[in-house]
N, C-alpha and C positions, 0 to 999 in steps of 0.2 A: 471662067478665065483661069488659066493655070499660073503658077508662080513664074514659069518661064515666060509667058506672055507679059506678065507684069515687069519682069526684069528687062525684056526686050523694049518695052515702052520706055523704061527708065533710061536705057542706053541710047535709044533713038531720039529722045527728046533733049531739050536743053536743061534737064533737071540738075545735072551736075553744076551748071552755072547758077541755077536757081538756089541750090543748096548753099553755095558760097554767098549769094546775096542774102539768103535767109539768115545766115550766121551774123551778118553785120546789121541786120534790121533790128531796131529797138521795138518795133511793133510786132507782136506775135501773129496777129491776123495777117499782116502784110508779109510776114516771113513764110507762113505755111500755105496761104491762099494760092499763090502761083504754082506751088508744087502740087497741090491738090488738082488744080486745073490741068496742068501738064500731064499728070498721071491719070486723069479722068476719074478721080476719086469723088464719088457723089455722096457716099454714106459718111457722115461725120462722126459716127460712133467711136472709131479708133482715135481720131484726133481729140475728141472730147475727153476720152478716158486717158489718153497719153499725157495730156497737158492739164488735167484736172488739178485744181489747187494752185497751179503756177500763176496763171493770169498774166496780164500785160506787165504789171509791176514786177512780178517775179522774173519774167523773161528778161526784162531790162537789166536786172542785177546779175544775170549769169555771165560768166566768162565765155569766150568763144569756144573753148574746149567743152564746157558744160552744155552750151547750146547744141554743139555737135552731137553730144551723147543723147540729149532729149530728142533731137530730130531723128537720129539713128534708131532709137527705141520705137518712136512712132512709126517709122517706115517698116521696121521689123514686124510690128503689129499689123500693119496694112498687108504685108506679104503673107503673114500667117492667116489672115482672114481670107485671102485669095486661095490658099492651099486647102483650107477646111471645106 
C-alpha cells in the first residue's frame, strides 16, 4: 500500500470526525481504536511506540492541543510505515 492509498482511505472515511471524537475522549484506547479500524491499521507497533509511556492516565491529563499533537505524530508514523 502506498502513502497515497493511505491518504485516500483517510479522506474517504469518517476519520476526520473520529479525530475530533478522539480529542475529547479521556480513554486512550477508545480514542485511537476507531481510527485504527477506519484506516484498517492491523499492526499495533506504531501506536504502541507512539504512545509508549503515556498511558491512560497521561492521556487524560493532556490538553486538546497536546492530544492533537500526539495523534498527529502517531498518524505520521503510520504513514511512514506505509511508505517504507
